[in-house]
C-alpha positions in Angstrom: 188.6 -168.5 100.1 185.4 -167.1 101.5 182.0 -168.6 100.6 181.3 -165.8 98.2 184.7 -166.2 96.5 184.1 -169.9 96.2 180.7 -169.2 94.4 182.4 -166.8 92.1 185.1 -169.3 91.2 182.5 -172.0 90.6 180.7 -169.6 88.2 184.1 -169.1 86.3 184.7 -172.8 86.2 181.2 -173.4 84.9 181.6 -170.9 82.1 185.0 -172.4 81.1 183.5 -175.9 81.1 180.6 -174.9 78.9 183.0 -173.4 76.5 183.6 -176.0 73.8 187.1 -174.6 73.2 188.5 -175.7 76.6 191.1 -178.4 76.1 190.2 -181.8 77.7 193.1 -181.7 80.2 192.2 -178.2 81.4 188.5 -179.2 81.6 189.4 -182.2 83.8 191.5 -180.0 86.1 188.7 -177.4 86.3 186.2 -180.2 87.1 188.4 -181.5 89.9 188.7 -178.0 91.3 185.0 -177.5 91.0 184.3 -180.7 92.9 186.7 -179.6 95.7 185.0 -176.2 95.9 181.5 -177.8 96.0 182.5 -180.0 98.8 184.0 -177.1 100.7 180.9 -174.9 100.2 178.6 -177.8 101.2 180.6 -178.2 104.5 180.4 -174.4 105.1 176.6 -174.4 104.5 176.2 -177.4 106.9 178.1 -175.5 109.6 176.1 -172.4 109.0 172.8 -174.3 109.1 173.8 -175.9 112.4 174.6 -172.5 113.9 171.2 -171.2 112.8 169.5 -174.2 114.4 171.4 -173.5 117.6 170.5 -169.9 117.6 166.8 -170.6 116.9 166.4 -173.3 119.5 165.0 -171.6 122.6 166.8 -172.1 125.9 164.9 -173.0 129.0 164.7 -169.4 130.0 163.3 -168.4 126.7 160.4 -170.9 126.7 157.3 -168.8 126.4 154.3 -170.2 128.2 151.4 -170.7 126.0 148.6 -168.2 126.7 145.5 -169.7 128.3 142.3 -168.8 126.7 139.4 -168.6 129.0 135.9 -167.5 128.2 134.9 -163.9 129.1 133.0 -163.4 132.2 129.3 -162.9 131.7 129.5 -159.8 133.8 131.5 -157.9 131.2 129.7 -155.4 129.1 130.7 -155.0 125.5 
């Protein structure tokens, strides 16, 4: 399942678990499914976070030299 589908399924599971009419055996099965989905989405998020970190880390070529600030020459008219 995609990340979005996992989130939708988690919402469905949450609604069913909040429903007091869900039989215990079904609730346990839903809880197990929810835990598995949560672990999967956590793994996906960690992978995405790592990709973002890699993309945002500047390479040696991308390092921008800090500008040097020097006082204005006294000869300049403003």
